[in-house]
C-alpha positions, 0 to 999 in steps of 0.5 A: 411138332418137333418130330419127337416120338413119345413112348410110355412105359406104364409099370404096374406094381414093382417089387421094391421096399416102398410097399413095406412102408404100409406097415409103418402107417399108424391106423390107431386113430381109426380103430373102432371106426367104420374105416378100420377094416378097410384100412387093414385090407388096404394095408394087406393088399399093399404088402402083397403088392410088394411080394407079388410085384414085378422085379425092377429088371422086368421094367428095365427090359421093357424100357430097353425094348422100347428104346431099341425097337425099330418100330416101338409101340406108343405104350407098353403096359408092364403089369403082374396082372395085365387083365386087371390093368386092362379092366381098370383102364377100359371099364367105366370109372364108376364100375372100377370105383365100385369094384375097388370099394367092394374089395375094400369093404367100403360099400353098403350091404345090398338088400 
C-alpha cells in the first residue's frame, strides 16, 4: 500500500551459545516418566544444533545480499539442512508432527 518491499530472511539453526542452555534445563521431575527419554533426545538434538548450526556470518551474508540485490527474492531460507527445512514447510503439518514425534520417541509402537 505504501510501496514498501518486504523481504524475509528465515534462518535455520545458528551456532550460538543459546543452544548450550539445554544443558541447564532440569529434567529431574520427569525421571521415571514416559517423557524422560524424549526430553533427553530433545536435549541432545538441541546441543547438536549448536554445534552444527550455521555461523552468524552466514546469516549476515544473506541479509547483505537481500539488502543489496537489484531484484531481491521475497524470501531467503538460510538453513544448515535446506531439505529438512523445505519438507517441514511443504509437507502436511500432521505428517511433520508425526515425523518429529517419531524422532523423539513420542509415538506408540505400531502393531
